[in-house]
N, CA, C and O atoms as a GROMACS GRO file, in nm:
protein
  652
    1MET      N    1  12.417  10.302  13.366
    1MET     CA    2  12.382  10.442  13.386
    1MET      C    3  12.446  10.525  13.274
    1MET      O    4  12.565  10.511  13.247
    2ILE      N    5  12.369  10.611  13.211
    2ILE     CA    6  12.418  10.695  13.103
    2ILE      C    7  12.463  10.827  13.162
    2ILE      O    8  12.390  10.892  13.237
    3ARG      N    9  12.586  10.868  13.127
    3ARG     CA   10  12.639  10.994  13.176
    3ARG      C   11  12.629  11.098  13.066
    3ARG      O   12  12.684  11.079  12.957
    4VAL      N   13  12.560  11.206  13.091
    4VAL     CA   14  12.542  11.312  12.994
    4VAL      C   15  12.625  11.430  13.040
    4VAL      O   16  12.618  11.470  13.156
    5ASN      N   17  12.704  11.486  12.951
    5ASN     CA   18  12.797  11.592  12.985
    5ASN      C   19  12.729  11.729  12.975
    5ASN      O   20  12.772  11.815  12.898
    6THR      N   21  12.624  11.749  13.054
    6THR     CA   22  12.554  11.876  13.058
    6THR      C   23  12.522  11.912  13.201
    6THR      O   24  12.523  11.826  13.289
    7VAL      N   25  12.494  12.038  13.223
    7VAL     CA   26  12.464  12.087  13.357
    7VAL      C   27  12.342  12.177  13.350
    7VAL      O   28  12.332  12.259  13.259
    8LEU      N   29  12.250  12.163  13.444
    8LEU     CA   30  12.135  12.254  13.450
    8LEU      C   31  12.182  12.390  13.497
    8LEU      O   32  12.264  12.398  13.588
    9ARG      N   33  12.132  12.497  13.438
    9ARG     CA   34  12.173  12.630  13.478
    9ARG      C   35  12.076  12.694  13.576
    9ARG      O   36  12.109  12.801  13.629
   10ARG      N   37  11.965  12.639  13.601
   10ARG     CA   38  11.875  12.695  13.702
   10ARG      C   39  11.778  12.586  13.747
   10ARG      O   40  11.748  12.493  13.673
   11LYS      N   41  11.732  12.600  13.869
   11LYS     CA   42  11.633  12.505  13.920
   11LYS      C   43  11.497  12.541  13.862
   11LYS      O   44  11.464  12.659  13.845
   12LEU      N   45  11.421  12.440  13.830
   12LEU     CA   46  11.292  12.464  13.767
   12LEU      C   47  11.183  12.389  13.841
   12LEU      O   48  11.208  12.282  13.897
   13PRO      N   49  11.062  12.444  13.842
   13PRO     CA   50  10.953  12.378  13.913
   13PRO      C   51  10.906  12.250  13.848
   13PRO      O   52  10.850  12.163  13.915
   14LYS      N   53  10.927  12.236  13.717
   14LYS     CA   54  10.884  12.113  13.650
   14LYS      C   55  10.983  12.078  13.541
   14LYS      O   56  11.053  12.165  13.488
   15PHE      N   57  10.988  11.953  13.508
   15PHE     CA   58  11.078  11.905  13.404
   15PHE      C   59  11.013  11.922  13.268
   15PHE      O   60  10.894  11.893  13.251
   16THR      N   61  11.091  11.967  13.172
   16THR     CA   62  11.045  11.968  13.034
   16THR      C   63  11.150  11.899  12.949
   16THR      O   64  11.265  11.886  12.991
   17ALA      N   65  11.111  11.856  12.833
   17ALA     CA   66  11.198  11.773  12.750
   17ALA      C   67  11.323  11.846  12.704
   17ALA      O   68  11.317  11.964  12.668
   18ALA      N   69  11.433  11.776  12.706
   18ALA     CA   70  11.559  11.827  12.651
   18ALA      C   71  11.623  11.715  12.571
   18ALA      O   72  11.619  11.599  12.610
   19ILE      N   73  11.682  11.752  12.458
   19ILE     CA   74  11.742  11.654  12.371
   19ILE      C   75  11.891  11.686  12.362
   19ILE      O   76  11.929  11.797  12.325
   20VAL      N   77  11.975  11.588  12.394
   20VAL     CA   78  12.119  11.608  12.389
   20VAL      C   79  12.176  11.502  12.295
   20VAL      O   80  12.157  11.383  12.317
   21SER      N   81  12.247  11.547  12.192
   21SER     CA   82  12.304  11.451  12.098
   21SER      C   83  12.434  11.395  12.153
   21SER      O   84  12.494  11.457  12.241
   22PRO      N   85  12.478  11.280  12.106
   22PRO     CA   86  12.604  11.223  12.154
   22PRO      C   87  12.724  11.308  12.116
   22PRO      O   88  12.832  11.288  12.172
   23LEU      N   89  12.710  11.400  12.022
   23LEU     CA   90  12.821  11.485  11.981
   23LEU      C   91  12.833  11.610  12.067
   23LEU      O   92  12.924  11.690  12.045
   24GLY      N   93  12.746  11.629  12.161
   24GLY     CA   94  12.757  11.741  12.252
   24GLY      C   95  12.670  11.859  12.219
   24GLY      O   96  12.666  11.955  12.296
   25THR      N   97  12.598  11.857  12.108
   25THR     CA   98  12.508  11.966  12.075
   25THR      C   99  12.390  11.964  12.170
   25THR      O  100  12.333  11.859  12.197
   26VAL      N  101  12.356  12.078  12.221
   26VAL     CA  102  12.247  12.085  12.318
   26VAL      C  103  12.131  12.160  12.258
   26VAL      O  104  12.146  12.271  12.206
   27ARG      N  105  12.015  12.098  12.265
   27ARG     CA  106  11.890  12.164  12.224
   27ARG      C  107  11.796  12.152  12.342
   27ARG      O  108  11.796  12.050  12.411
   28SER      N  109  11.717  12.253  12.365
   28SER     CA  110  11.621  12.239  12.474
   28SER      C  111  11.484  12.284  12.428
   28SER      O  112  11.470  12.368  12.339
   29THR      N  113  11.384  12.226  12.490
   29THR     CA  114  11.247  12.267  12.466
   29THR      C  115  11.187  12.299  12.601
   29THR      O  116  11.231  12.245  12.702
   30GLY      N  117  11.090  12.383  12.604
   30GLY     CA  118  11.029  12.419  12.732
   30GLY      C  119  11.116  12.517  12.808
   30GLY      O  120  11.179  12.604  12.748
   31ASN      N  121  11.120  12.502  12.941
   31ASN     CA  122  11.189  12.602  13.021
   31ASN      C  123  11.318  12.553  13.084
   31ASN      O  124  11.364  12.614  13.181
   32ILE      N  125  11.379  12.447  13.035
   32ILE     CA  126  11.510  12.403  13.084
   32ILE      C  127  11.617  12.461  12.992
   32ILE      O  128  11.609  12.449  12.870
   33ARG      N  129  11.718  12.522  13.053
   33ARG     CA  130  11.830  12.575  12.976
   33ARG      C  131  11.953  12.492  13.013
   33ARG      O  132  11.989  12.483  13.131
   34LEU      N  133  12.015  12.432  12.914
   34LEU     CA  134  12.132  12.348  12.936
   34LEU      C  135  12.252  12.406  12.863
   34LEU      O  136  12.236  12.480  12.766
   35TYR      N  137  12.371  12.371  12.910
   35TYR     CA  138  12.489  12.403  12.833
   35TYR      C  139  12.584  12.285  12.837
   35TYR      O  140  12.582  12.205  12.931
   36THR      N  141  12.665  12.275  12.736
   36THR     CA  142  12.758  12.164  12.724
   36THR      C  143  12.890  12.202  12.787
   36THR      O  144  12.944  12.310  12.765
   37MET      N  145  12.942  12.111  12.867
   37MET     CA  146  13.073  12.130  12.927
   37MET      C  147  13.177  12.060  12.842
   37MET      O  148  13.155  11.948  12.796
   38LYS      N  149  13.290  12.126  12.819
   38LYS     CA  150  13.401  12.062  12.750
   38LYS      C  151  13.481  11.982  12.852
   38LYS      O  152  13.475  12.008  12.972
   39THR      N  153  13.556  11.886  12.802
   39THR     CA  154  13.646  11.813  12.890
   39THR      C  155  13.766  11.902  12.923
   39THR      O  156  13.787  12.004  12.857
   40GLU      N  157  13.842  11.864  13.022
   40GLU     CA  158  13.962  11.941  13.058
   40GLU      C  159  14.056  11.951  12.938
   40GLU      O  160  14.113  12.057  12.914
   41GLN      N  161  14.072  11.842  12.863
   41GLN     CA  162  14.160  11.842  12.746
   41GLN      C  163  14.109  11.939  12.639
   41GLN      O  164  14.188  12.009  12.575
   42GLU      N  165  13.977  11.944  12.618
   42GLU     CA  166  13.920  12.037  12.520
   42GLU      C  167  13.944  12.181  12.562
   42GLU      O  168  13.976  12.265  12.478
   43TRP      N  169  13.928  12.212  12.692
   43TRP     CA  170  13.954  12.348  12.740
   43TRP      C  171  14.101  12.383  12.724
   43TRP      O  172  14.133  12.493  12.681
   44LEU      N  173  14.191  12.290  12.758
   44LEU     CA  174  14.335  12.316  12.745
   44LEU      C  175  14.376  12.342  12.601
   44LEU      O  176  14.474  12.411  12.576
   45ALA      N  177  14.301  12.287  12.506
   45ALA     CA  178  14.332  12.307  12.365
   45ALA      C  179  14.293  12.447  12.316
   45ALA      O  180  14.351  12.496  12.219
   46VAL      N  181  14.198  12.511  12.382
   46VAL     CA  182  14.150  12.642  12.335
   46VAL      C  183  14.189  12.759  12.426
   46VAL      O  184  14.177  12.874  12.386
   47LEU      N  185  14.235  12.730  12.548
   47LEU     CA  186  14.273  12.835  12.642
   47LEU      C  187  14.423  12.828  12.670
   47LEU      O  188  14.483  12.720  12.664
   48SER      N  189  14.483  12.942  12.702
   48SER     CA  190  14.622  12.941  12.748
   48SER      C  191  14.624  12.879  12.888
   48SER      O  192  14.520  12.871  12.953
   49PRO      N  193  14.740  12.836  12.936
   49PRO     CA  194  14.746  12.781  13.072
   49PRO      C  195  14.695  12.880  13.178
   49PRO      O  196  14.629  12.840  13.274
   50GLN      N  197  14.725  13.010  13.160
   50GLN     CA  198  14.679  13.111  13.256
   50GLN      C  199  14.527  13.128  13.249
   50GLN      O  200  14.461  13.138  13.352
   51GLN      N  201  14.473  13.131  13.128
   51GLN     CA  202  14.328  13.141  13.113
   51GLN      C  203  14.259  13.019  13.173
   51GLN      O  204  14.156  13.033  13.240
   52PHE      N  205  14.314  12.902  13.152
   52PHE     CA  206  14.257  12.779  13.206
   52PHE      C  207  14.256  12.785  13.359
   52PHE      O  208  14.156  12.749  13.421
   53ARG      N  209  14.366  12.829  13.420
   53ARG     CA  210  14.375  12.835  13.566
   53ARG      C  211  14.268  12.926  13.625
   53ARG      O  212  14.209  12.893  13.728
   54VAL      N  213  14.242  13.039  13.562
   54VAL     CA  214  14.143  13.133  13.615
   54VAL      C  215  14.001  13.091  13.576
   54VAL      O  216  13.915  13.079  13.664
   55LEU      N  217  13.976  13.070  13.449
   55LEU     CA  218  13.841  13.044  13.400
   55LEU      C  219  13.786  12.908  13.444
   55LEU      O  220  13.668  12.897  13.475
   56ARG      N  221  13.869  12.806  13.447
   56ARG     CA  222  13.822  12.671  13.476
   56ARG      C  223  13.856  12.621  13.616
   56ARG      O  224  13.790  12.531  13.667
   57GLN      N  225  13.961  12.680  13.680
   57GLN     CA  226  14.004  12.632  13.811
   57GLN      C  227  13.984  12.737  13.921
   57GLN      O  228  14.044  12.726  14.028
   58LEU      N  229  13.901  12.838  13.895
   58LEU     CA  230  13.863  12.940  13.993
   58LEU      C  231  13.981  13.023  14.042
   58LEU      O  232  13.980  13.070  14.156
   59GLY      N  233  14.081  13.041  13.958
   59GLY     CA  234  14.198  13.120  13.997
   59GLY      C  235  14.170  13.270  13.989
   59GLY      O  236  14.061  13.313  13.951
   60THR      N  237  14.271  13.347  14.026
   60THR     CA  238  14.266  13.493  14.017
   60THR      C  239  14.398  13.540  13.958
   60THR      O  240  14.504  13.495  14.001
   61GLU      N  241  14.392  13.630  13.860
   61GLU     CA  242  14.516  13.682  13.805
   61GLU      C  243  14.573  13.788  13.899
   61GLU      O  244  14.501  13.843  13.983
   62ALA      N  245  14.701  13.815  13.885
   62ALA     CA  246  14.766  13.915  13.969
   62ALA      C  247  14.704  14.053  13.944
   62ALA      O  248  14.671  14.085  13.830
   63PRO      N  249  14.688  14.134  14.049
   63PRO     CA  250  14.628  14.266  14.031
   63PRO      C  251  14.718  14.360  13.950
   63PRO      O  252  14.840  14.349  13.953
   64PHE      N  253  14.654  14.451  13.878
   64PHE     CA  254  14.716  14.559  13.802
   64PHE      C  255  14.796  14.513  13.680
   64PHE      O  256  14.857  14.597  13.614
   65LEU      N  257  14.797  14.385  13.647
   65LEU     CA  258  14.875  14.335  13.534
   65LEU      C  259  14.790  14.296  13.414
   65LEU      O  260  14.844  14.274  13.306
   66GLY      N  261  14.659  14.288  13.431
   66GLY     CA  262  14.571  14.243  13.324
   66GLY      C  263  14.562  14.341  13.209
   66GLY      O  264  14.580  14.461  13.226
   67GLU      N  265  14.533  14.288  13.092
   67GLU     CA  266  14.525  14.367  12.969
   67GLU      C  267  14.423  14.480  12.975
   67GLU      O  268  14.445  14.585  12.916
   68TYR      N  269  14.311  14.460  13.045
   68TYR     CA  270  14.202  14.559  13.042
   68TYR      C  271  14.190  14.642  13.169
   68TYR      O  272  14.092  14.714  13.186
   69VAL      N  273  14.287  14.634  13.259
   69VAL     CA  274  14.280  14.710  13.385
   69VAL      C  275  14.271  14.860  13.357
   69VAL      O  276  14.191  14.930  13.419
   70LYS      N  277  14.353  14.909  13.266
   70LYS     CA  278  14.359  15.054  13.239
   70LYS      C  279  14.282  15.095  13.114
   70LYS      O  280  14.286  15.212  13.076
   71THR      N  281  14.215  15.003  13.050
   71THR     CA  282  14.136  15.036  12.931
   71THR      C  283  14.016  15.120  12.975
   71THR      O  284  13.938  15.076  13.059
   72PRO      N  285  14.000  15.240  12.918
   72PRO     CA  286  13.886  15.322  12.959
   72PRO      C  287  13.754  15.268  12.904
   72PRO      O  288  13.751  15.187  12.812
   73ALA      N  289  13.646  15.315  12.964
   73ALA     CA  290  13.513  15.281  12.912
   73ALA      C  291  13.505  15.332  12.769
   73ALA      O  292  13.566  15.433  12.735
   74GLY      N  293  13.432  15.262  12.687
   74GLY     CA  294  13.422  15.303  12.548
   74GLY      C  295  13.311  15.231  12.478
   74GLY      O  296  13.209  15.196  12.537
   75LYS      N  297  13.332  15.208  12.349
   75LYS     CA  298  13.232  15.138  12.269
   75LYS      C  299  13.272  14.992  12.255
   75LYS      O  300  13.389  14.956  12.266
   76GLY      N  301  13.173  14.910  12.232
   76GLY     CA  302  13.197  14.769  12.211
   76GLY      C  303  13.145  14.685  12.326
   76GLY      O  304  13.068  14.731  12.410
   77GLU      N  305  13.189  14.560  12.327
   77GLU     CA  306  13.147  14.465  12.430
   77GLU      C  307  13.266  14.381  12.474
   77GLU      O  308  13.358  14.354  12.396
   78TYR      N  309  13.263  14.342  12.599
   78TYR     CA  310  13.360  14.247  12.651
   78TYR      C  311  13.296  14.109  12.644
   78TYR      O  312  13.185  14.088  12.695
   79LEU      N  313  13.366  14.015  12.582
   79LEU     CA  314  13.316  13.880  12.562
   79LEU      C  315  13.390  13.782  12.652
   79LEU      O  316  13.502  13.810  12.697
   80CYS      N  317  13.328  13.670  12.680
   80CYS     CA  318  13.392  13.561  12.754
   80CYS      C  319  13.499  13.500  12.664
   80CYS      O  320  13.471  13.466  12.549
   81VAL      N  321  13.620  13.485  12.714
   81VAL     CA  322  13.728  13.428  12.635
   81VAL      C  323  13.706  13.279  12.608
   81VAL      O  324  13.762  13.224  12.513
   82GLY      N  325  13.624  13.214  12.689
   82GLY     CA  326  13.600  13.071  12.673
   82GLY      C  327  13.497  13.036  12.568
   82GLY      O  328  13.509  12.934  12.500
   83CYS      N  329  13.394  13.122  12.552
   83CYS     CA  330  13.284  13.086  12.461
   83CYS      C  331  13.236  13.202  12.374
   83CYS      O  332  13.145  13.184  12.293
   84SER      N  333  13.295  13.320  12.390
   84SER     CA  334  13.261  13.440  12.311
   84SER      C  335  13.124  13.498  12.342
   84SER      O  336  13.074  13.580  12.264
   85GLN      N  337  13.062  13.459  12.452
   85GLN     CA  338  12.935  13.520  12.490
   85GLN      C  339  12.958  13.665  12.534
   85GLN      O  340  13.049  13.689  12.614
   86PRO      N  341  12.880  13.761  12.485
   86PRO     CA  342  12.891  13.898  12.535
   86PRO      C  343  12.855  13.904  12.683
   86PRO      O  344  12.751  13.853  12.725
   87LEU      N  345  12.943  13.966  12.763
   87LEU     CA  346  12.923  13.975  12.908
   87LEU      C  347  12.892  14.117  12.954
   87LEU      O  348  12.801  14.138  13.035
   88TYR      N  349  12.968  14.215  12.903
   88TYR     CA  350  12.954  14.354  12.948
   88TYR      C  351  12.960  14.449  12.830
   88TYR      O  352  13.040  14.430  12.738
   89LYS      N  353  12.877  14.551  12.833
   89LYS     CA  354  12.891  14.663  12.741
   89LYS      C  355  13.013  14.742  12.787
   89LYS      O  356  13.031  14.764  12.907
   90ALA      N  357  13.096  14.786  12.694
   90ALA     CA  358  13.219  14.857  12.729
   90ALA      C  359  13.191  14.987  12.804
   90ALA      O  360  13.275  15.032  12.882
   91ASP      N  361  13.074  15.047  12.782
   91ASP     CA  362  13.045  15.173  12.852
   91ASP      C  363  13.001  15.154  12.997
   91ASP      O  364  12.972  15.252  13.065
   92THR      N  365  12.994  15.029  13.045
   92THR     CA  366  12.964  15.005  13.187
   92THR      C  367  13.092  14.985  13.269
   92THR      O  368  13.084  14.960  13.390
   93LYS      N  369  13.207  14.997  13.206
   93LYS     CA  370  13.335  14.984  13.276
   93LYS      C  371  13.364  15.116  13.347
   93LYS      O  372  13.332  15.223  13.295
   94PHE      N  373  13.423  15.108  13.465
   94PHE     CA  374  13.457  15.231  13.538
   94PHE      C  375  13.587  15.211  13.615
   94PHE      O  376  13.625  15.098  13.645
   95PRO      N  377  13.657  15.322  13.647
   95PRO     CA  378  13.785  15.313  13.717
   95PRO      C  379  13.767  15.291  13.867
   95PRO      O  380  13.741  15.386  13.940
   96ALA      N  381  13.780  15.168  13.912
   96ALA     CA  382  13.766  15.136  14.054
   96ALA      C  383  13.901  15.133  14.125
   96ALA      O  384  13.906  15.132  14.248
   97HIS      N  385  14.010  15.130  14.048
   97HIS     CA  386  14.146  15.129  14.103
   97HIS      C  387  14.167  15.012  14.199
   97HIS      O  388  14.236  15.026  14.300
   98CYS      N  389  14.109  14.898  14.166
   98CYS     CA  390  14.118  14.779  14.252
   98CYS      C  391  14.218  14.677  14.199
   98CYS      O  392  14.249  14.580  14.268
   99GLY      N  393  14.267  14.697  14.077
   99GLY     CA  394  14.363  14.604  14.019
   99GLY      C  395  14.306  14.514  13.912
   99GLY      O  396  14.380  14.442  13.845
  100TRP      N  397  14.175  14.516  13.895
  100TRP     CA  398  14.108  14.436  13.793
  100TRP      C  399  14.004  14.523  13.723
  100TRP      O  400  13.959  14.622  13.781
  101PRO      N  401  13.966  14.489  13.601
  101PRO     CA  402  13.859  14.564  13.535
  101PRO      C  403  13.732  14.561  13.619
  101PRO      O  404  13.696  14.457  13.675
  102ALA      N  405  13.665  14.675  13.626
  102ALA     CA  406  13.541  14.685  13.705
  102ALA      C  407  13.428  14.734  13.615
  102ALA      O  408  13.445  14.826  13.536
  103PHE      N  409  13.314  14.670  13.629
  103PHE     CA  410  13.193  14.704  13.556
  103PHE      C  411  13.081  14.719  13.657
  103PHE      O  412  13.083  14.655  13.763
  104TYR      N  413  12.983  14.803  13.626
  104TYR     CA  414  12.873  14.818  13.722
  104TYR      C  415  12.750  14.736  13.685
  104TYR      O  416  12.657  14.726  13.765
  105GLU      N  417  12.749  14.675  13.566
  105GLU     CA  418  12.631  14.599  13.525
  105GLU      C  419  12.667  14.505  13.411
  105GLU      O  420  12.732  14.545  13.315
  106ALA      N  421  12.623  14.381  13.422
  106ALA     CA  422  12.642  14.283  13.314
  106ALA      C  423  12.527  14.293  13.214
  106ALA      O  424  12.421  14.346  13.245
  107ILE      N  425  12.550  14.241  13.097
  107ILE     CA  426  12.443  14.228  12.998
  107ILE      C  427  12.341  14.130  13.057
  107ILE      O  428  12.380  14.024  13.106
  108PRO      N  429  12.212  14.161  13.054
  108PRO     CA  430  12.112  14.072  13.115
  108PRO      C  431  12.124  13.928  13.066
  108PRO      O  432  12.130  13.901  12.946
  109GLY      N  433  12.129  13.836  13.162
  109GLY     CA  434  12.138  13.694  13.133
  109GLY      C  435  12.278  13.642  13.103
  109GLY      O  436  12.295  13.522  13.082
  110ALA      N  437  12.379  13.730  13.100
  110ALA     CA  438  12.514  13.690  13.062
  110ALA      C  439  12.592  13.620  13.172
  110ALA      O  440  12.679  13.538  13.144
  111ILE      N  441  12.560  13.651  13.297
  111ILE     CA  442  12.632  13.588  13.407
  111ILE      C  443  12.534  13.521  13.502
  111ILE      O  444  12.416  13.553  13.506
  112ARG      N  445  12.587  13.427  13.578
  112ARG     CA  446  12.511  13.369  13.688
  112ARG      C  447  12.597  13.385  13.812
  112ARG      O  448  12.719  13.396  13.803
  113THR      N  449  12.534  13.387  13.928
  113THR     CA  450  12.608  13.409  14.051
  113THR      C  451  12.596  13.290  14.145
  113THR      O  452  12.498  13.214  14.142
  114ILE      N  453  12.698  13.275  14.228
  114ILE     CA  454  12.706  13.166  14.324
  114ILE      C  455  12.760  13.225  14.454
  114ILE      O  456  12.852  13.308  14.452
  115GLU      N  457  12.705  13.183  14.566
  115GLU     CA  458  12.762  13.225  14.695
  115GLU      C  459  12.896  13.154  14.713
  115GLU      O  460  12.904  13.031  14.703
  116ASP      N  461  13.000  13.231  14.739
  116ASP     CA  462  13.137  13.180  14.751
  116ASP      C  463  13.184  13.198  14.894
  116ASP      O  464  13.192  13.311  14.943
  117ARG      N  465  13.215  13.088  14.962
  117ARG     CA  466  13.264  13.094  15.100
  117ARG      C  467  13.404  13.034  15.111
  117ARG      O  468  13.446  12.994  15.220
  118LEU      N  469  13.478  13.029  15.001
  118LEU     CA  470  13.607  12.961  14.999
  118LEU      C  471  13.718  13.032  15.077
  118LEU      O  472  13.807  12.964  15.128
  119MET      N  473  13.717  13.161  15.088
  119MET     CA  474  13.827  13.235  15.150
  119MET      C  475  13.795  13.281  15.292
  119MET      O  476  13.852  13.379  15.338
  120GLY      N  477  13.707  13.213  15.360
  120GLY     CA  478  13.674  13.250  15.497
  120GLY      C  479  13.579  13.368  15.508
  120GLY      O  480  13.561  13.424  15.616
  121MET      N  481  13.519  13.406  15.397
  121MET     CA  482  13.421  13.514  15.395
  121MET      C  483  13.316  13.478  15.291
  121MET      O  484  13.336  13.388  15.210
  122THR      N  485  13.205  13.548  15.294
  122THR     CA  486  13.100  13.523  15.195
  122THR      C  487  13.111  13.628  15.086
  122THR      O  488  13.105  13.748  15.112
  123ARG      N  489  13.127  13.582  14.963
  123ARG     CA  490  13.134  13.670  14.846
  123ARG      C  491  13.038  13.618  14.741
  123ARG      O  492  12.988  13.506  14.751
  124THR      N  493  13.013  13.699  14.640
  124THR     CA  494  12.929  13.658  14.528
  124THR      C  495  13.019  13.632  14.408
  124THR      O  496  13.073  13.726  14.348
  125GLU      N  497  13.034  13.506  14.373
  125GLU     CA  498  13.112  13.469  14.255
  125GLU      C  499  13.025  13.485  14.132
  125GLU      O  500  12.905  13.460  14.137
  126MET      N  501  13.086  13.527  14.022
  126MET     CA  502  13.012  13.533  13.896
  126MET      C  503  13.078  13.442  13.794
  126MET      O  504  13.200  13.429  13.787
  127ARG      N  505  12.991  13.378  13.716
  127ARG     CA  506  13.034  13.287  13.612
  127ARG      C  507  12.960  13.319  13.482
  127ARG      O  508  12.849  13.371  13.484
  128CYS      N  509  13.023  13.286  13.372
  128CYS     CA  510  12.958  13.300  13.242
  128CYS      C  511  12.839  13.205  13.239
  128CYS      O  512  12.851  13.088  13.274
  129SER      N  513  12.725  13.255  13.197
  129SER     CA  514  12.604  13.171  13.195
  129SER      C  515  12.603  13.073  13.078
  129SER      O  516  12.519  12.983  13.074
  130LYS      N  517  12.694  13.090  12.984
  130LYS     CA  518  12.697  12.998  12.869
  130LYS      C  519  12.795  12.883  12.889
  130LYS      O  520  12.761  12.768  12.862
  131CYS      N  521  12.918  12.912  12.937
  131CYS     CA  522  13.019  12.806  12.951
  131CYS      C  523  13.055  12.776  13.096
  131CYS      O  524  13.136  12.687  13.123
  132ASP      N  525  12.995  12.848  13.190
  132ASP     CA  526  13.018  12.829  13.333
  132ASP      C  527  13.160  12.865  13.376
  132ASP      O  528  13.208  12.817  13.479
  133GLY      N  529  13.228  12.948  13.298
  133GLY     CA  530  13.363  12.990  13.334
  133GLY      C  531  13.362  13.091  13.448
  133GLY      O  532  13.277  13.180  13.452
  134HIS      N  533  13.457  13.076  13.541
  134HIS     CA  534  13.472  13.169  13.654
  134HIS      C  535  13.524  13.302  13.599
  134HIS      O  536  13.622  13.306  13.525
  135LEU      N  537  13.457  13.411  13.636
  135LEU     CA  538  13.495  13.544  13.589
  135LEU      C  539  13.555  13.630  13.698
  135LEU      O  540  13.649  13.706  13.672
  136GLY      N  541  13.504  13.621  13.818
  136GLY     CA  542  13.548  13.707  13.929
  136GLY      C  543  13.439  13.713  14.034
  136GLY      O  544  13.369  13.615  14.059
  137HIS      N  545  13.425  13.832  14.097
  137HIS     CA  546  13.328  13.848  14.205
  137HIS      C  547  13.254  13.981  14.193
  137HIS      O  548  13.302  14.075  14.130
  138ILE      N  549  13.137  13.987  14.253
  138ILE     CA  550  13.056  14.109  14.258
  138ILE      C  551  13.058  14.160  14.401
  138ILE      O  552  13.035  14.085  14.496
  139PHE      N  553  13.085  14.290  14.414
  139PHE     CA  554  13.084  14.356  14.545
  139PHE      C  555  12.979  14.467  14.541
  139PHE      O  556  12.974  14.544  14.445
  140LYS      N  557  12.897  14.474  14.643
  140LYS     CA  558  12.787  14.571  14.647
  140LYS      C  559  12.806  14.669  14.762
  140LYS      O  560  12.867  14.637  14.864
  141GLY      N  561  12.751  14.789  14.744
  141GLY     CA  562  12.746  14.887  14.852
  141GLY      C  563  12.880  14.947  14.890
  141GLY      O  564  12.899  14.985  15.005
  142GLU      N  565  12.972  14.958  14.796
  142GLU     CA  566  13.103  15.016  14.826
  142GLU      C  567  13.107  15.167  14.806
  142GLU      O  568  13.209  15.230  14.834
  143GLY      N  569  12.997  15.224  14.759
  143GLY     CA  570  12.990  15.369  14.746
  143GLY      C  571  13.038  15.426  14.615
  143GLY      O  572  13.060  15.547  14.604
  144TYR      N  573  13.056  15.343  14.514
  144TYR     CA  574  13.095  15.395  14.383
  144TYR      C  575  12.978  15.472  14.323
  144TYR      O  576  12.862  15.433  14.340
  145LYS      N  577  13.009  15.578  14.256
  145LYS     CA  578  12.905  15.663  14.195
  145LYS      C  579  12.865  15.604  14.059
  145LYS      O  580  12.889  15.664  13.954
  146THR      N  581  12.804  15.488  14.064
  146THR     CA  582  12.755  15.421  13.944
  146THR      C  583  12.605  15.398  13.960
  146THR      O  584  12.554  15.406  14.071
  147PRO      N  585  12.535  15.369  13.853
  147PRO     CA  586  12.390  15.348  13.863
  147PRO      C  587  12.348  15.233  13.955
  147PRO      O  588  12.236  15.233  14.006
  148THR      N  589  12.436  15.135  13.977
  148THR     CA  590  12.397  15.018  14.056
  148THR      C  591  12.468  15.007  14.191
  148THR      O  592  12.426  14.927  14.274
  149ASP      N  593  12.573  15.085  14.214
  149ASP     CA  594  12.659  15.073  14.333
  149ASP      C  595  12.708  14.929  14.348
  149ASP      O  596  12.717  14.876  14.459
  150GLU      N  597  12.739  14.867  14.234
  150GLU     CA  598  12.799  14.734  14.232
  150GLU      C  599  12.933  14.744  14.160
  150GLU      O  600  12.950  14.825  14.068
  151ARG      N  601  13.026  14.660  14.202
  151ARG     CA  602  13.155  14.649  14.132
  151ARG      C  603  13.170  14.503  14.090
  151ARG      O  604  13.192  14.415  14.173
  152HIS      N  605  13.159  14.480  13.961
  152HIS     CA  606  13.184  14.348  13.905
  152HIS      C  607  13.334  14.343  13.878
  152HIS      O  608  13.382  14.399  13.779
  153CYS      N  609  13.407  14.278  13.964
  153CYS     CA  610  13.552  14.270  13.959
  153CYS      C  611  13.588  14.147  13.875
  153CYS      O  612  13.577  14.034  13.922
  154VAL      N  613  13.632  14.171  13.751
  154VAL     CA  614  13.649  14.064  13.654
  154VAL      C  615  13.797  14.046  13.621
  154VAL      O  616  13.869  14.144  13.601
  155ASN      N  617  13.841  13.923  13.615
  155ASN     CA  618  13.978  13.894  13.572
  155ASN      C  619  13.991  13.929  13.424
  155ASN      O  620  13.914  13.879  13.342
  156SER      N  621  14.089  14.014  13.389
  156SER     CA  622  14.111  14.052  13.249
  156SER      C  623  14.129  13.931  13.159
  156SER      O  624  14.083  13.929  13.045
  157ILE      N  625  14.197  13.831  13.210
  157ILE     CA  626  14.232  13.714  13.132
  157ILE      C  627  14.109  13.635  13.086
  157ILE      O  628  14.118  13.551  12.997
  158CYS      N  629  13.994  13.663  13.147
  158CYS     CA  630  13.868  13.597  13.110
  158CYS      C  631  13.793  13.672  13.001
  158CYS      O  632  13.688  13.626  12.955
  159LEU      N  633  13.845  13.786  12.960
  159LEU     CA  634  13.773  13.875  12.869
  159LEU      C  635  13.846  13.893  12.737
  159LEU      O  636  13.967  13.877  12.728
  160LYS      N  637  13.768  13.927  12.635
  160LYS     CA  638  13.824  13.980  12.511
  160LYS      C  639  13.732  14.093  12.466
  160LYS      O  640  13.610  14.079  12.469
  161LEU      N  641  13.792  14.204  12.425
  161LEU     CA  642  13.716  14.322  12.386
  161LEU      C  643  13.685  14.317  12.237
  161LEU      O  644  13.775  14.301  12.154
  162LYS      N  645  13.558  14.330  12.204
  162LYS     CA  646  13.514  14.339  12.064
  162LYS      C  647  13.466  14.482  12.044
  162LYS      O  648  13.361  14.521  12.095
  163GLU      N  649  13.544  14.559  11.969
  163GLU     CA  650  13.509  14.701  11.948
  163GLU      C  651  13.423  14.720  11.826
  163GLU      O  652  13.385  14.832  11.794
   0.00000   0.00000   0.00000
């Protein structure tokens, strides 16, 4: 049995050809979107221990201590620290006073969501759509005066700001 180090990012009605090289480069044709997963050792080589715990092991950083908690909305983009994919426009950040950076809308296609039932409740987990890194959770209907009434509660340690 051949083991390929890739993961499908969405269910599809039909299979289309995908070519994966032994070096990990992923190319796709048709409507299948694949991404390459790094090994634990490869992630540990590029992430700090704290980043690894949150991004790869579904951890949460302590509230109010993250680098971007008090950073105001502005210009630029917040990127995934694991793969540099743009996740949020800086002007979608808002002060939610929850202890973590809050955004009301992700860049289209930048995140994927998963139903999370790990803590005895149902939440919406969000992950980077490129590297599958855990980012935080989405909360809806909390009454924030934003265009979407959503709070994307993101761990600062998963982000880097590109101004």
